[in-house]
C-alpha positions in Angstrom: -92.9 -263.0 96.3 -89.8 -260.9 97.2 -89.5 -257.2 97.8 -90.8 -254.7 95.3 -88.8 -251.6 94.6 -90.7 -248.4 95.4 -89.7 -245.5 93.1 -89.2 -241.9 94.0 -90.8 -239.3 91.7 -87.4 -238.7 90.0 -86.9 -242.5 89.5 -90.5 -242.9 88.1 -89.8 -240.1 85.6 -86.6 -241.9 84.4 -88.7 -245.1 84.0 -91.3 -243.2 82.1 -88.6 -242.0 79.7 -87.2 -245.4 79.2 -90.6 -246.9 78.6 -91.5 -244.1 76.1 -88.4 -244.9 74.1 -89.2 -248.6 74.0 -92.7 -247.8 72.8 -91.4 -245.4 70.2 -89.0 -248.0 68.9 -91.7 -250.6 68.7 -94.0 -248.3 66.8 -91.1 -247.4 64.4 -90.5 -251.1 63.7 -94.2 -251.8 63.3 -94.5 -249.2 60.5 -91.7 -251.0 58.6 -92.7 -254.6 58.8 -93.6 -256.3 55.6 -93.4 -259.7 53.9 -89.9 -260.5 52.5 -87.9 -258.8 55.2 -85.9 -260.9 57.6 -86.0 -261.0 61.4 -82.3 -259.9 61.1 -83.6 -256.7 59.4 -85.8 -256.1 62.4 -82.8 -256.5 64.7 -80.8 -253.9 62.7 -83.7 -251.4 62.8 -84.1 -251.8 66.6 -80.4 -251.7 67.3 -79.7 -248.6 65.2 -82.8 -246.7 66.5 -81.9 -247.5 70.1 -78.3 -246.3 69.8 -79.3 -243.1 68.0 -81.5 -242.3 71.0 -78.6 -242.5 73.4 -79.7 -245.9 74.8 -78.7 -249.5 74.4 -80.7 -252.6 73.6 -81.1 -254.6 76.8 -81.3 -258.1 75.2 -77.9 -257.9 73.5 -75.5 -260.1 75.4 -78.0 -260.5 78.3 -77.0 -263.9 79.7 -75.6 -264.7 76.3 -78.5 -263.6 74.1 -76.9 -262.7 70.8 -79.2 -260.1 69.4 -80.8 -256.7 70.2 -84.5 -257.7 70.1 -86.6 -260.8 70.4 -88.6 -261.7 67.3 -91.1 -264.6 67.8 -92.9 -265.8 64.7 -96.1 -267.8 64.6 -95.7 -270.7 67.1 -92.6 -269.3 68.8 -93.8 -268.4 72.3 -91.0 -265.9 73.2 -87.3 -265.1 73.0 -87.1 -265.7 69.2 -83.6 -264.9 67.9 -83.4 -262.7 64.8 -81.7 -264.3 61.8 -82.3 -265.1 58.1 -85.9 -266.1 58.5 -88.1 -264.2 56.0 -91.5 -263.0 57.0 -94.3 -264.3 54.8 -97.8 -263.1 54.1 -100.1 -264.4 56.8 -97.5 -264.6 59.5 -97.7 -263.0 62.9 -94.6 -261.8 64.7 -94.1 -260.6 68.3 -91.4 -258.0 68.5 -90.2 -257.6 72.1 -88.2 -254.4 72.7 -86.3 -253.4 75.8 -84.3 -250.2 75.9 -81.9 -249.1 78.6 -81.8 -245.3 79.0 -79.2 -243.9 79.4 -77.0 -246.5 77.9 -74.8 -246.7 81.0 -76.4 -247.3 84.4 -79.8 -246.6 82.9 -83.4 -247.6 83.4 -85.1 -250.5 81.5 -88.2 -249.9 79.4 -89.8 -253.1 78.1 -92.7 -253.6 75.8 -93.9 -255.9 73.0 -96.6 -256.3 70.4 -97.7 -258.9 67.9 -98.0 -257.7 64.4 -99.8 -259.1 61.3 -97.7 -259.6 58.1 -100.1 -259.1 55.2 -103.7 -260.3 55.6 -104.3 -262.6 58.6 -106.7 -265.5 58.6 -109.8 -265.2 60.8 -108.2 -267.6 63.3 -104.9 -265.8 63.4 -106.7 -262.5 64.0 -108.7 -264.1 66.7 -105.7 -265.2 68.8 -103.9 -261.9 68.4 -106.9 -259.8 69.3 -107.6 -262.0 72.3 -104.0 -261.4 73.5 -104.4 -257.7 73.0 -107.7 -257.6 75.0 -106.1 -259.7 77.7 -103.4 -257.1 78.1 -106.0 -254.4 78.5 -108.0 -256.4 81.0 -104.8 -257.1 83.0 -103.8 -253.5 83.1 -107.3 -252.4 84.2 -107.0 -254.3 87.5 -103.6 -252.9 88.4 -104.1 -250.4 91.2 -102.8 -249.9 94.8 -104.3 -252.6 97.0 -105.2 -255.0 94.2 -103.7 -258.5 94.3 -101.2 -259.8 91.8 -103.5 -262.8 91.4 -106.2 -260.4 90.1 -104.2 -259.8 87.0 -103.9 -263.5 86.1 -107.5 -264.1 87.0 -108.6 -261.4 84.5 -106.4 -262.8 81.8 -107.1 -266.5 82.2 -110.9 -266.0 82.6 -111.2 -264.0 79.4 -108.7 -266.1 77.3 -110.5 -269.3 78.1 -113.9 -267.8 77.5 -112.6 -267.0 74.0 -111.4 -270.6 73.3 -107.7 -269.9 74.1 -105.3 -271.0 76.8 -102.6 -269.1 78.6 -98.9 -269.9 78.6 -98.2 -270.8 82.2 -94.4 -271.3 81.9 -93.5 -267.6 81.6 -94.7 -264.6 83.6 -94.6 -260.9 83.8 -92.1 -259.2 86.0 -91.0 -256.1 87.9 -88.5 -253.8 86.1 -86.5 -250.7 86.9 -82.7 -250.6 86.9 -82.9 -254.4 86.8 -84.2 -256.1 83.7 -86.2 -258.8 85.6 -87.1 -258.3 89.2 -89.9 -258.9 91.7 -92.8 -259.3 91.5 -93.4 -262.3 89.3 -96.8 -261.8 87.6 -98.3 -265.2 86.5 -100.9 -264.9 83.7 -103.2 -267.4 85.2 -105.2 -267.9 88.4 -102.9 -268.9 91.3 -105.1 -269.2 94.4 -102.6 -271.4 96.3 -99.7 -268.9 95.7 -98.8 -266.4 98.4 -100.1 -263.2 96.9 -99.6 -259.6 98.2 -101.3 -256.3 97.5 -99.6 -254.3 94.8 -97.6 -251.5 96.3 -98.2 -248.0 94.9 -95.5 -246.1 93.0 -93.9 -249.4 91.9 -92.9 -250.1 88.4 -93.7 -253.5 86.8 -94.4 -255.1 83.5 -98.0 -256.2 82.9 -98.0 -259.9 82.3 -97.4 -261.1 78.8 -100.8 -262.3 77.7 -99.9 -265.2 75.5 -103.0 -267.3 74.7 -102.3 -269.9 72.1 -105.2 -270.5 69.7 -107.6 -273.3 70.2 -108.8 -275.6 73.0 -105.5 -277.5 73.5 -103.4 -276.5 76.5 -100.2 -274.7 75.7 -97.1 -277.0 75.5 -94.1 -274.8 75.3 -90.6 -276.4 74.7 -87.2 -274.7 74.9 -85.2 -275.0 71.7 -81.7 -276.3 71.3 -80.3 -272.7 71.3 -81.6 -272.5 75.0 -83.5 -269.3 74.1 -86.4 -269.8 71.6 -89.5 -271.3 73.1 -91.7 -273.2 70.7 -95.2 -274.6 70.9 -94.9 -278.4 70.5 -98.4 -278.6 69.0 -97.6 -275.9 66.5 -100.5 -273.7 67.7 -100.2 -270.0 67.1 -99.0 -267.8 70.0 -99.5 -264.1 70.4 -98.2 -261.9 73.2 -98.5 -258.3 74.2 -96.8 -256.6 77.2 -96.4 -253.1 78.6 -95.0 -251.3 81.6 -97.4 -250.1 84.3 -96.7 -247.7 87.2 -98.9 -247.5 90.3 -99.2 -243.9 91.7 -99.1 -242.9 95.4 -97.1 -244.7 98.0 -98.6 -247.6 99.9 -97.5 -250.3 102.3 -96.9 -253.7 100.9 -98.5 -256.4 103.1 -98.1 -260.1 102.7 -101.2 -262.3 102.1 -101.2 -266.1 101.9 -104.8 -267.0 101.4 -105.1 -266.4 97.6 -107.3 -263.6 96.3 
């Protein structure tokens, strides 16, 4: 699983500030979304808002990513690249914001949400709300001594009970002064994986709960731009993620027998 960074009180406060900025940015964007705007418009909003706050957008130039935010529309699983695509009534869009505060040698705050554009269909609303509920259930089990596998168990059990499936290819992750760090947080049950108790006072991102609509298994495929991940079967995909901190120090112990 790799080591998990344990934060001091000062470091935890810096993470809290970075996370708050990311959340504020996401809420700001959410209030402005409407049919007819392009995903490039969203990129401009996020970029300008982040710089005005004394931060920088983490996605920009990260391993060659060309924009300041990820915008994933409908069947795009994640890492959608902003561009000329116009939002249409009935679309859903996941906006994934990561802010680095301060801009130089700062801390990463990462969060995303899936928004409705106009009036959603009943099926569209179902998948988005299941994803939102999965996030809440995943967060609810995060506590010192819980197992990382408990998170995926809660998400997968609920998603499948609601007729959805989870995207198994991508996971949640730890975050601090590094964008993606240990632990990896799979969104499904992994009883054969070496799982360890969650250490207290660690910072991590709750797993992206991305259950595509319907009974078909998710079949994500990487696009030709090497970033955007599409559902081959064109099913809808909705994701929600948020940062979670565990209070009070605790020892991290290895466990290899599942839950």
